[in-house]
C-alpha angles and dihedrals in degrees: 000000000000136000112220113199113191122185109198136172115263090244089065097039102092094042091051093046092053092045092051091051092047091051091050099251121140116216143168116226121208127189108235138169126230119235099215103050096015088230132139120278135171123225117207121203111201124180108203141168115256094247093055098052094098089050094054091044089055091053090051092046092050095051105038113071131188114235137176120249133182113236127186110222118237113249116249114262096210142007125039125339094199094112097035113119112194094200126112115265124210113235133172115250135171129040115106138280106213132190122189113199132180115248117214095192137010128192127181117191 
């Protein structure tokens, strides 16, 4: 048994949730916040049999896309501002960060 933890951008959250249900996977969805961009994410907890891990990873891969987003950097609070550029910067966001962990015991009541 494995625990798949997938952190996805909110824009992909509903699509992934629907795809997991359609594929027959049960999941728990948590509202989370990213540390880098301070933006909304969703974290999915999916308990899955070992032989179906690749299947659930394919569902996640198919429904969570990387996209470019313009972000305005935060101004420095201290020190010099000589190298500070107050223009938006394009960064890649989205996709999924996935952890697959072994589960010693699983109970469903």
